[in-house]
C-alpha positions as CSV (number, residue, x, y, z in Angstrom):
1,M,-13.7,29.4,50.7
2,S,-15.5,32.5,49.6
3,E,-17.4,32.6,46.4
4,D,-15.0,35.3,45.2
5,S,-11.9,33.1,45.7
6,S,-13.3,30.4,43.5
7,A,-13.3,32.7,40.4
8,A,-11.0,31.8,37.6
9,T,-8.1,34.3,37.3
10,A,-7.4,33.9,33.6
11,G,-9.4,30.8,32.4
12,G,-8.7,29.2,29.1
13,S,-11.2,29.4,26.3
14,P,-12.3,26.5,24.1
15,A,-11.6,28.7,21.1
16,I,-7.9,29.3,22.2
17,P,-6.1,26.1,23.2
18,Y,-4.1,26.4,26.4
19,G,-0.8,25.3,24.8
20,K,1.3,24.9,28.0
21,P,2.1,21.7,29.9
22,L,-0.7,20.5,32.1
23,P,-0.8,18.2,35.1
24,E,-1.8,14.6,34.4
25,P,-4.1,13.5,37.3
26,T,-3.7,10.0,38.7
27,P,-6.1,8.0,40.8
28,V,-4.3,9.3,43.8
29,T,-4.4,13.0,42.8
30,Q,-7.8,13.0,41.1
31,P,-9.7,14.3,44.3
32,F,-7.3,17.3,44.4
33,W,-7.9,18.2,40.7
34,D,-11.7,17.6,41.0
35,A,-11.9,19.9,44.0
36,A,-9.8,22.6,42.2
37,R,-12.3,22.5,39.3
38,E,-15.0,23.2,41.9
39,G,-13.0,26.1,43.3
40,R,-12.0,24.2,46.5
41,L,-8.5,23.4,47.8
42,L,-8.3,19.9,49.1
43,L,-5.4,18.6,51.2
44,Q,-4.7,15.3,52.8
45,R,-4.0,14.8,56.5
46,S,-2.8,12.0,58.7
47,K,-5.4,10.3,60.8
48,K,-2.7,9.4,63.3
49,T,-1.0,12.8,63.7
50,G,-3.6,15.2,62.3
51,K,-0.8,16.9,60.2
52,A,-1.7,18.1,56.8
53,I,0.5,17.2,53.8
54,F,0.9,18.3,50.2
55,Y,1.5,16.8,47.5
56,P,-1.3,14.1,47.3
57,R,0.0,10.6,47.9
58,S,-1.2,7.1,48.7
59,V,1.1,6.3,51.6
60,S,1.4,8.4,54.7
61,P,4.8,9.9,55.5
62,F,4.0,9.2,59.2
63,G,4.3,5.5,59.1
64,P,2.8,2.3,57.7
65,D,0.1,2.2,60.4
66,D,-1.3,5.6,59.4
67,E,-4.1,6.5,56.9
68,L,-4.6,9.7,55.0
69,E,-7.9,11.5,54.6
70,W,-8.9,14.4,52.4
71,F,-10.2,17.7,53.9
72,E,-11.0,21.1,52.6
73,A,-8.3,23.6,53.3
74,S,-8.8,27.3,54.0
75,G,-7.0,28.4,50.9
76,R,-5.0,30.9,53.0
77,G,-1.3,31.1,53.4
78,A,1.8,33.3,53.1
79,I,4.6,33.5,50.6
80,Y,7.5,31.4,52.0
81,T,9.9,32.2,49.1
82,Y,9.6,33.2,45.5
83,T,11.4,34.1,42.3
84,V,10.3,36.1,39.3
85,G,10.8,34.6,35.8
86,R,11.3,37.6,33.5
87,R,12.5,35.6,30.5
88,P,10.4,32.8,28.9
89,V,11.9,29.4,29.2
90,A,10.0,28.0,26.3
91,P,8.0,29.5,23.4
92,Q,4.7,28.8,25.2
93,W,5.5,31.6,27.7
94,A,6.9,34.1,25.1
95,N,4.0,36.5,25.3
96,D,3.3,36.2,29.1
97,P,4.2,38.9,31.6
98,P,6.8,38.1,34.2
99,L,5.9,34.9,36.1
100,I,6.0,34.9,39.9
101,I,6.9,31.4,41.0
102,A,6.4,30.9,44.7
103,I,6.3,28.4,47.5
104,V,3.3,29.3,49.7
105,E,3.2,28.1,53.3
106,L,-0.4,27.1,53.7
107,E,-2.3,28.0,56.9
108,E,-2.6,24.3,57.6
109,G,1.2,23.8,57.4
110,P,2.3,22.3,54.1
111,H,4.2,24.2,51.5
112,M,2.8,24.3,47.9
113,T,4.7,25.4,44.8
114,T,2.5,27.7,42.7
115,N,2.2,31.0,40.9
116,I,1.3,34.3,42.4
117,V,-1.2,36.3,40.2
118,D,-2.7,39.7,40.3
119,C,0.5,41.1,41.8
120,D,3.2,43.4,40.5
121,P,6.4,41.3,40.5
122,D,8.2,44.2,42.2
123,A,5.6,44.3,45.1
124,V,5.8,40.6,46.0
125,K,7.4,39.9,49.5
126,V,8.2,37.0,51.6
127,G,5.5,36.7,54.3
128,M,2.9,38.4,52.1
129,P,-0.5,36.9,52.9
130,V,-2.1,35.2,49.9
131,T,-5.3,33.4,49.1
132,A,-6.1,30.6,46.6
133,V,-7.6,31.4,43.3
134,F,-8.6,28.8,40.6
135,D,-7.5,29.2,37.0
136,A,-9.7,27.1,34.7
137,V,-7.2,26.7,31.9
138,T,-9.2,23.9,30.1
139,P,-12.6,22.3,30.8
140,E,-10.8,19.5,32.5
141,V,-8.0,21.2,34.3
142,T,-8.1,24.0,36.9
143,L,-4.8,25.2,38.3
144,V,-4.5,26.4,41.9
145,K,-2.7,29.7,42.1
146,F,-2.6,32.4,44.8
147,R,-3.0,36.2,44.9
148,P,-2.2,38.7,47.6
149,V,-4.9,39.4,50.2
150,S,-6.1,42.9,49.6
151,G,-6.1,45.4,52.4
């Protein structure tokens, strides 16, 4: 991942509490969240099939005789589908601009639900190439989001 892609898009500030729901890492998901805090996207893959998976889990979907391992993903993908939330669903989002909620098909194969940032909601398209960015919303939590690839 390039140094540029690890920059926070709209990081939280200790003076201003984040105020929105946050993920609660578990022992199984902690490597994913630790890597995100470092500006890296980690996925798991099957040792048996080599196929990447997302969301993090402790048991392989490819059978009981399989093990999962972590690897650093490219952070590249394309928008598989999306919707634009133009009305806040809760007070925490009342002052936010329209929210692009997307499923990104990662270069490695898995689909990831995320937000698209740095993009006009009217310009987003299925198939649009995107790259991961990391939004440090608190000192402990960095969210993985995606932005369009420029050019």
